[in-house]
N, C-alpha and C positions, 0 to 999 in steps of 0.2 A: 627143372621148371620148363614149362612150355606155354606158348601163346596159342590160343584157340581163336581163329577168325570165324565169324559167323555173320550170315546175312539175316536181316530183319524183314518182317512182312512189308515194311514201308519202303523197301528197296535200298536201305542204308546198310552199312557194314560196321561191325564193332569187334572188339577183341576182349578176351579174358585171359589173365595170366594165372596159370595153375601151378601149384607146387608139385613136387615129386609124388606126394601122396594124393593128388587129385583135388586138393582143397583150393578154393578160389583165394588168390592173393590180392588181385586188383581187377577192376573192370573198367575198360575205357568207354568213352562216350561214342555215340554213333557218328559215322563219317559218310559223306555223300556217295563215295564209291570205294571199291576194294583197294585200289591203288593208294588212296589216302590213308586207309586203315593200316595197310602194310608199311607205308612210309613212317607212320608214327611208331609202329612196332620196331622197325629198323632203327629209328632214332633212339628208342628206349634201350634196345640191345647194345647200341654203341655207347650210350652215355651212362648207363646204369652203374658202371664201374667207378665213375667219377662222382657218384651221389654222395652228398654230405649227410651226416647224422646230426640231427638237432635233438638234444636231450631235454626232456621236460619231465624228469622224474623227481626233481626236488620239490618239496612242498612250497607253495606260494608264501611269501613273507606275510606275516600278520600285520593288519592295519595298526598304526600307531595308537597307543592308548590315549584317550582324550584326557586333558588335564583334570586333575581332581577338583571337584566343586565343594570340597569340605575342608575345614580347618579344625584340627583336633577332634575329628569325628562329627562336627556340627556343620550344617550347610554354610558356605561362604556366600552370602547373598550379594555381596559387592561384586563378586566375580560373575554373577549371572545378571547384573544390571539393576540390582536393588540396593538401597542405601544401607541395609543391615540394621537400621534403627527399628526397634520393636514398636508395633503400633501402641498407641495410648489408650 
């Protein structure tokens, strides 16, 4: 891997982390000067070995199934705020 430091037309500096195959792994934001960009790169190089892994590969839990609004296959009108008494 390597860090590529580049100057922008705006006078700021940024970096890109490239993999061994030349693919972009990460791009940093723009910094006001080259020293600031190099400082962030140095911090990343020093700290990256202590990076944690947060796994988010498990599917999210499904929402709880709402309570049934039927009794013996028929609507339970009392559960939805109705008396259940058929109209006359």
